[in-house]
C-alpha positions as CSV (number, residue, x, y, z in Angstrom):
1,M,0.0,0.0,0.0
2,L,2.8,2.5,0.9
3,I,4.7,1.6,-2.2
4,L,1.7,2.0,-4.5
5,A,0.7,5.3,-2.9
6,L,4.2,6.8,-3.4
7,A,4.4,5.4,-6.9
8,H,1.2,7.1,-7.8
9,A,2.3,10.5,-6.3
10,R,5.6,10.2,-8.1
11,G,4.0,9.4,-11.5
12,T,1.3,12.1,-11.3
13,G,2.8,14.8,-9.0
14,D,-0.4,14.8,-7.0
15,G,0.1,14.2,-3.3
16,T,-3.6,14.4,-2.3
17,I,-3.8,10.7,-1.4
18,L,-0.6,11.0,0.7
19,G,-2.1,13.8,2.8
20,R,-5.6,12.4,3.0
21,Y,-4.6,9.0,4.2
22,Y,-1.4,9.8,6.1
23,T,-2.9,8.6,9.5
24,L,-3.8,5.3,7.9
25,F,-0.3,5.0,6.5
26,Q,1.1,5.5,9.9
27,R,-1.0,2.7,11.4
28,Y,0.2,0.5,8.7
29,V,3.8,1.4,9.4
30,S,3.3,0.3,13.0
31,F,2.1,-3.1,11.8
32,I,5.1,-3.4,9.4
33,A,7.6,-2.5,12.1
34,N,6.3,-5.2,14.4
35,N,5.6,-8.0,11.9
36,T,8.1,-7.7,9.0
37,F,10.4,-10.4,10.5
38,D,7.7,-12.4,12.1
39,P,4.9,-12.6,9.5
40,N,2.8,-15.2,11.3
41,Q,2.5,-17.7,8.5
42,Q,2.6,-15.1,5.7
43,T,4.2,-16.5,2.5
44,S,5.2,-15.1,-0.8
45,D,2.0,-16.4,-2.3
46,S,-1.1,-18.2,-1.2
47,L,-0.8,-21.6,0.4
48,D,-1.6,-23.7,-2.6
49,P,0.1,-26.9,-3.8
50,I,1.2,-25.4,-7.1
51,L,4.0,-23.2,-5.8
52,Q,4.4,-25.2,-2.6
53,Q,5.3,-22.1,-0.7
54,N,4.5,-23.7,2.7
55,V,7.4,-22.1,4.6
56,A,7.0,-18.9,6.7
57,N,9.6,-16.3,7.4
58,I,10.5,-15.8,3.8
59,T,13.2,-13.1,3.3
60,N,11.5,-11.6,0.3
61,L,8.7,-10.4,2.6
62,G,11.3,-8.7,4.7
63,V,12.4,-6.8,1.6
64,K,8.9,-5.6,1.0
65,G,8.6,-4.4,4.6
66,I,11.9,-2.5,4.5
67,V,11.1,-0.9,1.2
68,G,7.7,0.1,2.5
69,L,9.4,1.9,5.5
70,R,11.6,3.7,3.1
71,A,8.6,4.7,1.0
72,M,7.0,6.1,4.2
73,V,10.1,8.3,4.8
74,Q,9.4,10.1,1.5
75,I,5.7,10.2,2.2
76,A,6.3,11.9,5.6
77,E,8.6,14.4,4.0
78,A,6.0,15.2,1.3
79,V,3.3,16.0,3.9
80,G,5.7,18.0,6.1
81,D,6.2,15.5,8.9
82,K,9.9,16.0,9.3
83,A,10.2,14.3,12.7
84,G,8.2,11.3,11.4
85,A,10.5,11.0,8.4
86,A,13.6,11.0,10.6
87,Q,12.1,8.3,12.8
88,Y,11.1,6.1,10.0
89,A,14.5,6.4,8.3
90,C,16.2,5.3,11.6
91,L,13.9,2.3,11.9
92,A,14.4,1.3,8.3
93,T,18.2,1.4,8.7
94,K,18.1,-0.8,11.7
95,M,15.8,-3.3,10.1
96,T,17.9,-3.4,6.9
97,A,21.0,-4.3,9.0
98,D,19.1,-7.1,10.8
99,W,17.8,-8.5,7.5
100,T,21.2,-8.5,6.0
101,D,22.7,-10.4,9.0
102,W,20.1,-13.1,8.6
103,T,19.9,-13.3,4.8
104,L,23.3,-12.6,3.2
105,F,25.6,-15.7,3.0
106,T,29.1,-16.0,1.9
107,A,30.7,-19.1,0.2
108,G,34.3,-18.4,-0.6
109,A,34.4,-15.4,-2.9
110,S,30.7,-15.7,-3.8
111,T,27.8,-14.3,-1.9
112,S,24.1,-15.3,-2.1
113,L,20.8,-14.4,-0.5
114,G,18.8,-17.0,1.4
115,W,15.1,-17.4,0.6
116,V,14.5,-18.4,4.3
117,Y,16.1,-16.5,7.2
118,R,19.3,-18.1,8.4
119,D,19.1,-20.8,5.7
120,G,21.9,-20.4,3.2
121,S,20.8,-23.5,1.2
122,S,17.5,-21.8,0.2
123,Q,17.2,-19.6,-2.9
124,G,14.5,-17.6,-4.6
125,L,13.4,-14.6,-6.7
126,M,13.8,-11.4,-4.6
127,Y,11.3,-9.6,-6.8
128,N,10.4,-7.0,-4.1
129,L,13.7,-5.4,-4.7
130,Y,12.1,-3.9,-7.8
131,A,10.2,-1.3,-5.8
132,D,13.5,0.0,-4.3
133,K,14.8,0.6,-7.9
134,L,11.6,2.0,-9.3
135,L,11.2,4.7,-6.5
136,G,14.9,5.3,-6.1
137,L,14.7,4.7,-2.4
138,G,18.2,3.2,-1.8
139,A,17.0,0.8,0.8
140,F,19.6,-1.8,-0.1
141,D,23.2,-1.2,-1.3
142,D,24.9,-2.7,-4.3
143,S,26.2,-5.7,-2.4
144,I,22.7,-7.1,-1.9
145,Y,22.0,-6.8,-5.7
146,Q,25.3,-8.5,-6.4
147,A,24.4,-11.4,-4.2
148,E,21.0,-11.6,-5.8
149,A,22.5,-11.8,-9.3
150,N,25.0,-14.6,-8.2
151,G,22.2,-16.9,-7.1
152,Y,20.5,-17.3,-10.4
153,S,21.1,-20.0,-13.0
154,T,19.4,-19.7,-16.4
155,S,20.1,-23.2,-17.6
156,N,16.4,-23.9,-17.7
157,T,14.6,-23.2,-21.0
158,Y,11.9,-21.0,-19.6
159,G,13.8,-19.1,-16.9
160,V,14.5,-19.5,-13.2
161,A,12.2,-21.2,-10.6
162,L,10.5,-19.1,-8.1
163,S,12.4,-20.8,-5.2
164,S,14.4,-23.8,-4.3
165,N,11.2,-25.5,-3.0
166,S,8.7,-24.5,-5.7
167,N,9.0,-27.7,-7.7
168,F,10.4,-25.8,-10.8
169,M,7.3,-23.6,-11.0
170,T,7.7,-19.9,-11.6
171,R,5.8,-16.7,-12.4
172,S,6.6,-14.5,-15.4
173,D,5.7,-11.2,-13.6
174,W,8.0,-11.9,-10.6
175,T,10.8,-12.9,-13.0
176,L,10.6,-9.6,-14.9
177,F,10.6,-7.6,-11.6
178,V,13.9,-9.2,-10.7
179,A,15.3,-8.6,-14.2
180,A,14.3,-4.9,-13.9
181,A,15.8,-4.6,-10.4
182,L,19.2,-5.9,-11.6
183,S,18.9,-3.6,-14.7
184,D,22.1,-2.3,-16.2
185,A,24.4,-3.2,-13.3
186,F,24.1,-7.0,-14.1
187,P,23.0,-7.1,-17.8
188,T,23.9,-10.8,-18.3
189,T,21.6,-12.0,-15.5
190,R,19.0,-9.5,-16.5
191,D,18.9,-10.6,-20.2
192,G,18.8,-14.3,-19.2
193,L,15.7,-13.7,-17.1
194,V,14.0,-11.8,-19.8
195,A,14.9,-14.5,-22.4
196,G,13.2,-17.2,-20.4
197,V,9.9,-15.3,-20.2
198,H,10.1,-14.5,-23.9
199,A,10.6,-18.2,-24.7
200,R,7.5,-19.1,-22.7
201,A,5.4,-16.3,-24.3
202,S,6.4,-17.6,-27.8
203,N,5.5,-21.2,-27.1
204,N,2.4,-22.1,-29.0
205,A,2.3,-25.7,-27.8
206,T,0.7,-24.7,-24.5
207,N,-3.0,-24.6,-24.0
208,G,-4.8,-21.3,-23.4
209,T,-3.5,-17.8,-23.3
210,F,-0.1,-16.8,-22.0
211,S,-0.2,-17.6,-18.3
212,N,2.0,-16.1,-15.7
213,L,2.3,-19.4,-14.0
214,Y,4.3,-22.3,-15.6
215,N,7.1,-24.9,-15.3
216,V,10.5,-23.5,-16.1
217,Q,11.6,-26.9,-17.6
218,T,8.6,-27.8,-19.8
219,G,6.8,-24.6,-20.2
220,A,3.6,-26.4,-19.2
221,G,1.0,-24.2,-17.5
222,I,-1.8,-25.1,-15.2
223,E,-4.7,-27.0,-16.7
224,Q,-7.9,-25.2,-17.2
225,G,-10.4,-25.5,-14.5
226,I,-7.7,-25.4,-11.8
227,S,-7.4,-22.2,-9.8
228,P,-5.2,-20.3,-9.9
229,N,-4.0,-21.0,-13.4
230,G,-2.8,-17.5,-14.4
231,F,-4.8,-17.1,-17.5
232,A,-5.6,-13.5,-18.5
233,T,-4.2,-12.1,-15.2
234,P,-3.5,-8.4,-14.9
235,A,-0.2,-9.4,-13.3
236,Q,1.2,-9.7,-16.8
237,G,1.5,-5.9,-16.7
238,A,4.9,-6.6,-15.2
239,M,6.1,-7.0,-18.8
240,M,6.5,-3.2,-18.7
241,A,8.7,-3.2,-15.6
242,L,11.9,-2.4,-17.4
243,L,10.2,0.4,-19.4
244,A,8.7,1.9,-16.2
245,L,12.2,2.6,-14.9
246,S,12.7,5.2,-17.6
247,T,9.6,7.1,-16.6
248,P,10.6,10.4,-14.9
249,N,9.3,11.1,-11.5
250,K,7.4,14.4,-10.9
251,P,7.7,16.7,-7.8
252,I,5.0,15.8,-5.3
253,S,2.5,18.6,-4.4
254,V,0.3,18.1,-1.4
255,P,-2.6,20.6,-0.7
256,S,-1.9,22.8,2.3
257,S,-5.1,21.7,4.0
258,L,-3.7,18.1,4.0
259,M,-0.2,18.9,5.4
260,H,0.8,17.4,8.7
261,S,3.7,19.6,9.7
262,S,2.9,19.3,13.4
263,F,1.8,15.6,13.2
264,S,3.2,13.3,15.9
265,S,4.4,10.1,14.4
266,P,3.4,6.9,16.3
267,T,6.2,4.9,17.8
268,P,6.6,1.2,17.0
269,R,5.4,-1.2,19.7
270,G,8.8,-2.0,21.2
271,E,9.8,1.6,21.7
272,Q,6.2,2.6,22.6
273,R,6.2,0.3,25.6
274,A,9.4,1.8,26.9
275,N,8.0,5.3,26.4
276,E,4.8,4.4,28.1
277,G,6.7,3.4,31.2
278,A,8.6,6.7,31.3
279,I,5.4,8.7,30.7
280,A,3.5,6.8,33.4
281,G,6.4,7.4,35.9
282,G,6.4,11.1,35.1
283,V,2.7,11.4,35.5
284,I,2.8,9.6,38.9
285,A,5.6,11.8,40.1
286,G,3.8,14.9,39.0
287,V,0.6,13.8,40.9
288,V,2.6,13.2,44.1
289,V,4.3,16.6,43.9
290,L,0.9,18.3,43.2
291,C,-0.7,16.6,46.3
292,V,2.2,17.6,48.5
293,A,2.0,21.2,47.3
294,L,-1.8,21.2,47.9
295,V,-1.3,19.9,51.5
296,F,1.3,22.7,52.2
297,A,-1.1,25.3,50.7
298,V,-4.0,24.2,52.9
299,L,-1.8,24.2,56.1
300,F,-0.5,27.6,55.2
301,C,-4.0,29.0,54.7
302,K,-5.2,27.6,58.0
303,R,-2.2,29.1,59.9
304,R,-2.7,32.4,58.2
305,G,-6.4,32.4,59.1
306,R,-5.6,31.7,62.8
307,S,-3.1,34.6,62.8
308,K,-5.7,37.0,61.4
309,R,-8.3,36.0,63.9
310,A,-5.7,36.5,66.7
311,D,-5.0,40.0,65.5
312,T,-8.6,41.0,65.5
313,M,-9.5,39.6,69.0
314,P,-9.8,42.4,71.7
315,L,-7.3,42.3,74.6
316,P,-8.8,41.2,78.0
317,L,-9.1,43.9,80.7
318,P,-6.2,43.7,83.1
319,V,-6.8,42.8,86.8
320,H,-5.1,45.2,89.1
321,S,-3.4,43.6,92.1
322,Q,-3.4,46.9,94.0
323,P,-6.3,49.2,94.9
324,L,-6.9,51.9,92.4
325,A,-6.8,54.5,95.2
326,R,-3.0,54.1,95.5
327,S,-2.6,55.6,92.1
328,L,-4.9,58.6,92.7
329,P,-3.5,61.9,93.8
330,P,-4.3,63.3,97.2
331,I,-7.2,65.7,97.6
332,P,-6.2,68.9,99.3
333,G,-7.7,69.6,102.7
334,L,-8.9,66.1,103.2
335,Q,-5.6,64.4,104.2
336,D,-6.2,64.7,107.9
337,A,-9.4,62.7,108.1
338,A,-10.3,61.8,111.6
339,P,-9.6,58.2,112.4
340,G,-12.3,56.0,113.6
341,R,-15.0,57.9,111.8
342,S,-15.0,56.1,108.5
343,D,-17.7,53.8,109.5
344,D,-20.4,56.5,109.4
345,S,-22.1,55.0,106.4
346,D,-25.3,56.9,106.8
347,Y,-23.5,60.2,106.5
348,Y,-21.5,59.1,103.4
349,A,-24.6,57.6,101.7
350,T,-26.5,60.9,102.0
351,R,-23.6,63.1,101.0
352,T,-21.9,61.2,98.2
353,S,-24.9,60.8,96.1
354,S,-25.7,64.5,96.0
355,S,-22.2,66.1,95.6
356,L,-20.1,63.5,93.8
357,L,-19.8,65.2,90.4
358,T,-19.3,68.7,92.1
359,T,-16.5,67.3,94.2
360,L,-14.8,65.6,91.3
361,A,-14.8,68.8,89.3
362,T,-13.6,70.8,92.3
363,V,-10.7,68.7,93.5
364,G,-9.3,68.1,90.0
365,I,-8.7,64.5,89.3
366,G,-6.1,65.3,86.6
367,R,-3.9,67.1,89.1
368,S,-0.2,67.4,88.0
369,Q,2.6,65.8,90.0
370,S,4.3,69.2,90.0
371,S,1.5,70.8,91.9
372,S,1.9,71.6,95.6
373,R,0.3,69.2,98.1
374,T,-0.7,72.3,100.1
375,G,-3.8,73.1,98.3
376,S,-3.2,74.3,94.7
377,R,-5.8,72.8,92.4
378,N,-5.8,72.2,88.7
379,T,-9.1,73.7,87.7
380,G,-8.5,73.1,84.0
381,T,-9.1,69.3,84.3
382,S,-12.5,68.2,83.2
383,L,-14.4,64.9,82.7
384,P,-12.9,64.0,79.3
385,Q,-9.5,63.7,81.0
386,Y,-11.1,61.3,83.4
387,S,-11.8,59.1,80.5
388,T,-8.2,59.2,79.6
389,V,-7.1,58.2,83.1
390,L,-9.6,55.4,83.0
391,R,-8.3,54.0,79.8
392,Q,-4.8,54.3,81.2
393,E,-5.7,52.1,84.2
394,I,-7.5,49.6,82.0
395,V,-4.5,48.8,79.8
396,G,-2.1,48.9,82.7
397,Q,0.0,51.8,81.3
398,G,-0.3,54.1,84.4
399,D,2.8,55.7,86.0
400,G,1.5,55.5,89.6
401,G,-0.1,58.9,89.5
402,L,-2.0,61.3,87.4
403,S,0.9,62.9,85.6
404,G,-1.3,64.5,83.0
405,Q,0.7,63.0,80.2
406,T,-1.2,61.9,77.1
407,H,-1.7,58.2,77.2
408,P,-0.6,56.1,74.3
409,L,-4.2,55.2,73.6
410,E,-4.8,58.7,72.4
411,K,-2.6,57.6,69.4
412,P,-2.9,53.8,69.6
413,R,0.2,51.8,69.1
414,N,-1.6,48.5,68.8
415,T,-4.6,48.2,66.6
416,R,-6.1,45.6,68.8
417,V,-6.5,48.1,71.7
418,A,-8.0,50.6,69.3
419,R,-10.7,48.1,68.4
420,M,-11.8,47.4,72.1
421,N,-15.4,46.8,72.5
422,G,-17.4,49.8,73.6
423,T,-19.3,47.9,76.1
424,A,-16.2,46.7,77.9
425,E,-14.9,50.4,78.0
426,L,-18.2,51.6,79.5
427,R,-18.0,48.9,82.2
428,G,-14.5,49.9,83.0
429,E,-15.5,53.5,83.5
430,L,-18.3,52.5,85.8
431,A,-15.9,50.4,87.9
432,M,-13.5,53.4,88.1
433,L,-16.3,55.7,89.2
434,R,-17.2,53.3,92.0
435,R,-13.6,53.2,93.2
436,E,-13.5,57.0,93.1
437,M,-16.6,57.2,95.3
438,A,-15.1,54.8,97.8
439,E,-11.8,56.7,97.9
440,F,-13.7,60.0,98.3
441,R,-15.7,58.6,101.3
442,A,-12.5,57.3,103.0
443,Q,-10.9,60.8,102.8
444,T,-13.8,62.9,103.8
445,D,-14.2,64.0,107.5
446,P,-17.5,63.3,109.0
447,P,-19.5,66.2,110.4
448,P,-18.8,67.3,114.0
449,L,-20.8,65.9,116.8
450,Y,-22.7,68.2,119.1
451,A,-23.5,67.5,122.7
452,S,-27.2,67.2,123.5
453,G,-28.8,70.2,125.1
454,I,-26.5,72.7,123.4
């Protein structure tokens, strides 16, 4: 199929078939690469008793497979698959070397080709070499053609037998294919092969038309009614084999829509299995790396989320180990409270509730440390400063007294303090107010006692 497709493109210059069926050709190449040397009971002709070709692994079939691969190289180049062409050429070279090792035999100074692999006693017509010459593929070098020419004897009247086990039967079409393959390099052998076919075609003693199947010793063909008998077969077109070699080949043109410049050529089965293992290993390794990366990403996101939640949580209110009264400034005029009179709760209950705010504003809670303890008052301190002192006590930033310095909370250093819940701040102020009331009661003298009857 590959040989015929390339021959058509060479003869017409039209590469449409090459581009249209290129994928089919590739599948066929895979079959050839894996079955050329092990044809599974394929023979050079059908298994009939006439030619007695009942032996598999015929070397002539190997020639056809190698020539087909070489034809595929030029098909791939014509459709733009340069990578595929290089791959097929490498494969064809290797297969040619193997075929030569198993087929070429040396006897003294003479060489010959075996008809069966590794059997130097077998001989036959290597007619598949003709395609190599017709298409100019160069699949086999001159030493192979020389060995082929050495193996023929034209002592028979009607040519050379198909093979050493064909019972002197031959075919005219295959004989002329061999003659054309040897061509001008071995003219004596070529002319002897042609002469045998000509003698059979000129023999009027045989029955029927000129058959392509006959005995090389007697010229007798197959009786009518027996199939195949070779009567009126199109295979006799091989009579033009020598003339076809002079037909010029035309440049092949493939439509741009059928080009396969980016086509990936399939790998033969042996190499494909090795590549499949490497690909599978790479895929597994990639999946493992991806899973590990995913686990690290999840852990990182969780840790980052916990960090953000910790940043936004409000700080707990500090618990003072010492009474708040120790950090408050003394109130002038009330330092000398009379001892033993702090238990007059009735008096403090009636007085504190009515004069608390007035007293706070009068004594000046924000008194500076630089003020005299003898009675100077800071009358500029008001209730907003009280809130400042309160916040200072809540966060534990106090300096042991009301210094009047601006607390860091006025310009927050920590965003978590700035985000304190308003309810917690209000509760803190209420607690501070209660402590101030208790301190005020402790430092206030009770009213004097009067004797009865005065």
